[in-house]
N, C-alpha and C positions, 0 to 999 in steps of 0.2 A: 390348754395353755399354749399360746402361740410361740413360735420360735423365730427370732429375728435373724435375718440372713445379712451378714455384713456386705456392704457394697464392694464390688470389685475395685481394687486399687486402680487409680488412674494410670494409664500407660506413661512411662517416662518420656520426656521430650525426645523426639527423634534427633539423633546426633550423628553427624558425619565428619570424617576427616578425608582429606583429598590429597592428591599428588602435589609435590613441590611446585610443578608447573601450574597446576590449577590454583594453588595458593597465590602465586605471583599474579595470575590473571585476575583473581578476585580483588587483590589489593589495588590493582590498576583500574578497577571499576567494571570489569567484564561481567555481564549479567547471567551467564550460563555456567552450569557444572554438568559435564557429560558423565554418563554411566561409567565409562572407562576410567575416569579420573577419581572415582570414589575408592578410597583405600579401606576404610572401616565404616561400619554402620551398626548402631547398637541394637536395632530391631528392624523388622519389616515396617513399611510405611504405607499409608493410604494416599490416594490421589487427593491433593489439596491440603494435606497436612503441612504445618509449618515445621521446617527442619532447620536446625542450626549447624553451621559448619564451624569447627574449631581447628586451629592451626596445630602444628607439631608440639607446641608448648601448652596445649589445652587452653588457648585464649580464643575468645570470640572473634570470628572472622566475618561471618555473614549469616543472614537468615533468608529463607525463601520458600516458595511453594514446591512441594515434592510431587513428583509424577513417576510412579513405578512403571508406567506404560510407555514412556518415551526415552529415547537415548539421551535427551536433555533431561537429566534426572532432577535437577534443581533449577528453578527460575528465581534468580536473586531479587529480593525486595529491598534489602538494606545491607550495607556493609560498613565496616569500621567499628564504631562503638556499639554496644548492645542497645536495642530499641524495643519498646513494647508495641507490637503490631496489633492494635485494637481498633475499634470503630473510629475513634478520634484520629488515629494515625491515618487510616484510609481516607477519611474526610479531608484532612489536610493535603494529602497527596492529590486527591481529586480536584480540590480547589486550586491547587497550584497549576494543574493542567489547564483548567478553565482560564486562569489568569494569563497564561501564555498566549491564549487566543483572543483575549480581550482587545478590541480595536482592530483586529485583522480584517473583519468583514462588515460592510455596510448593509443597509436594508435591501440591496439588490442581490444579496447572496445568502441563501439559506441552505446551502449544501456544503459541508466541510467536515473535516475530521475532528472529533471531540477528544478521543483518547488514542494515542499512537503507541500502544504496546510498551515494550521495555523502555523506550525513550521518554515515556510519561510515567514510568514506575508501575505500569500494569502489564507485566510480561505475558506474552501470548494472548493478548486481548486488545481488540480495537473497537472503537465506536465511531460510526459515521452518522451525521445528521442529514436527512433529506426532508426539508420542510417540517411536516408534522410527524415524521417517522425517524426513530433512532434504530440503526442496525448494529447489533452487538455480535461481533464475530469472535469466536474462540478457536484457539489453536492448540489447546492443552486441556485434558480432562481434569487438571488440577483446579480449574475454575468451577466445576460443577457444584461443589459444596458451598461456594461463595456467591452463587447467583443471587440469592436474596439480598445480600449486601450490595452488590453491584446495582441491582434494580432500585434499591433504596437511594443510593447516591444519585442515580439518573433522575429519579422522580423528584428529588429535592431541587435539582437544577433545571429540569425540563418538565414541569408538571403538566399532565394531560397528554404528553406525546406517546404515540404508539412505540412499542419496542419489538423488533423482529430479531430472532436468533438465527445466526448463520454459523456453520461448523466446518472446519477444515476436514477434508476427506479422512484423514488418519484417525479422527476421534468419533466418527459417525456411529460405529457399532457400540462403542463405550457409552455414548450419549443415549442410545436406545435403551440401555440397561437401566438408566435412571429416568426414563420417560421423556427424554428430550429428542428433538429431531431438527434437521436443517430446514430453515424456512418457517419454523414455528413462531407464531405470534405469542409473546410472553405477556404483553401489556396492551390493552385496547382491543379493537376489532381488527381482524385479519384484513389486509388490503385486498380489495376486489380486483384491482388492476395495478399496473405500474404506477408508482408514486411520481408526481410532478414536483420538481423543485427548481430553484433559480440560482444561476451562477453569473455574476456580472450583468444581471438583467436579462439573461437568456434563459428560456424555459427548457428543461430537459426532463426526460422520463428516466426513472431508475427502477429496474426490476429487482426489488429488494428481497424477493422470495427465492428466485432461481438464477438471477444474473451473476455474472462473473464478479469476483471480489465481493463487495457489499452491494453491488447493483450499478456502479458507475466508477470511472477512473478519476476520482477526485484529485489524485496526486499530480496531474498535469495542468492544473488550473493556471499557474503562473506562466508556463510556456504557452498556453492558449492565449493568455492576455498579450504576450509579446507578439504572437502571430497576428492578432487583431490589429496591433499598432503598426505592423509592417505590410499589411495586405492591401492597402488602398490602391485601387486601379489595376491590380494584378490578377492574372489567372493562377489559381492555386490548386496544386495537387496534394491531396491528403491521402497518403498511402498507408495501408493498414488502418483504415478510417474508423472501424468498429461502429460506434453509435454516432459518429460525426462531430465529436466535440470540437476539434480543430476547424472543421468545415464551417460550423455555425459561427465561431469566433471570427473566421476570415470574412464571412458575409457581414457580420456586425461591423468589421473594420472597413467595409467598402470595396471588397474584392470585385473584380469584373466578372469572374466566373469561378465556381468551385467544383472540383472533381473529387468525389469520394470513391476511393479504390479499396476493395476488400474482397477476399475470396468467399466470404459468407453472405448468402442472401439474407439471412436473418439479421445480420449486422446492418446491411444496407437498408433494410426495411425500417430498422430502428432509427437510422439517420434521417430517413424521409419523414418518419413520424415526428422527430424532433424539429425538423424544418416546418412541418405543419403547425407545430405549437407556437411558431414565431413568424406570423404572417408579415411582420414589419421588416423581415430580412429578405430583401428583394433580389439579391444576387442569384443568377441562374445556378442551379445545383444539378450536377450530372452524376448519378451513382453508376459505378462500373464494377461488375462482378468478375474478378479475374485473380489469378495468382500474381502477386506483386512482383516477385522475382522474374517471372516470365514476361509480364506486361511491360516492365520497364525496358526490356531488351528488344521487344518486338515492334515498337512503333517509333515515331520521331516527333510526336507532338511536344511543343515547348511550353514551359511554364515560367512564371515570374517567381513563384515560391514552390518548393518541393519539400514536403514534410514526410519524414520516414520515422514512424513510431511503431515498430513491430512488437509483438508479444515477446516474452522472454525467449531468447535463443539458447540459453545455457541454464538449464534447471539443476544441473549438477556439475561438479568440477571437471569431470571427464569430457564435458561438452564445450569447455571454454575455448579451446583452440578453433574448433569448428565454428563457434559463434563469432569469433573475431574475423575469420575469413568471410562469413556471411555479412557482417557489418561492413566490411571493406567492399564487397561486391555491391551491396545496396547503395553505399555512398557513391561508388564509381558510376553506377548506372543512373542514379538520381541526378548526379552532376551533369551527365550527358543530356538530360531533359531540361536543363536550365537555359533560358534565354540570356542574352547579354545583360549583366547587372543583376542576374537572378540570385535568389537566396535559398540556401539549403539549411533546413533544420533536421538534424539527425539525433535521435534519442534512443536510449537503451534502458531497459528495466531488468537487466540480467545482473544479479548480485555477484555472480562468479566472474564477471568482467569488471575490473576496476575502472574508475572514472578516467584515470590517466591512460590506461590501455585503450579505452574506447575513443577518447579524444585523439590520441596519437593515430589510431587506425583511420579515423575520418580525415585527419589532416594528411595522412599519407596518400589516401585516395585523391584528395584535392591536388597534392603535388604531382601525382602521376597523370592527372587530367591534362596537364600542359597549359592550363588556363590560369591567368592571374587571379588571386583570391586574397581575401582578408578575413580574419576572424572577428566577428562582431561580439560574441558573448559565449560564455559557458555557464550552464546552470546545473543545480542539483535539486535538493528537496525543497518543497514549499514549506513555509513556516509552520503550518499545522501538521506537517508530516516530518518534522525535524528528526534527525537520526543521531543518537548519542553514542553509538559504537559501530565498529567497522562493518559487521555483518548486516546492519540495518541500512547501510548506504547502498541502495540498489539503483536509484534513478539518477540519470545524468543526460545532458543534452548539449549540443554545440551548434552555433549559428555561423555559417560561412557565406560570404557574398562573393560572386564571381564576375570577372570581366569577360573579355572576348573568349 
């Protein structure tokens, strides 16, 4: 006679309470709960579990993805009144993200951000499209159990497109434990080479398997378009050129000559390949391999447009003051390379330096140059990279035009 074994009772819902300061931040819409803010927890939790935060009066405050491996212990999905986070809920959130991008891009652009992390309600997850390839980048192990759901959502909106997985360095080892790896093709055939996509009618290559970020710096698209509209007839210096995005747009805008300046030979070779993809761009292109900080001070060649778009100079708060000094030096030395009537575009992707701090730093360098100048524009995030909270606001740029 068989003996029936009762099923193990389901684990109770993971329940957290947090500090008064964290409660206040959650009520204000902040999407993160740090480990240090957790006051009580009814049990241990697994990465990707839904955890509910209750306030001091035991009222629902928020629900999010739990990650025991990260100092960001909870990535908030929903706050306010209780919600049923099910397949339909995720579909509605995904559809809302697609609707935000409807009409942003014409047929000449098939490279753009599809999902932008917390700001689209998918915390610690981004998706970029490069023509027939979607790149899914994860920044938290909390997404590993939900990958089938994410792939299902993507397949519904982008049938037949390849999906490549990218992983932030901090979760690489955890990914290996569940059979995932950086650069892995999840859907379709693995790319045999760099993927070619188009932005504003310009062809670019994206190394979706090993390249920085997801393979290209899509976040600077709007600034590249501004440069295109300002470059006609001018000699343009693109400092920290990387794969030449600004250089190609300047050529598209009718620049007289374009200089791509970068310390990396690999980056300059990428820019040359991108020019080769666009034979209709006839402006002379001169790649220069050198340290930008040194090169700007060692010569006297003048330019009509100088673009300063360095990689992040402050990856942690302790580096903020040094970054501000570096931005000031770059602006000062870039201004010295401008001909009369020349234009400076100075950009920063350092989240630890605020937009106002950065803009003030560049303006101060302009004041100290002794030359008359006027501000043409300040910009921040492109609409497909919109930022819904302070920590997501990393990108800023300022355009200044100089007289004698």
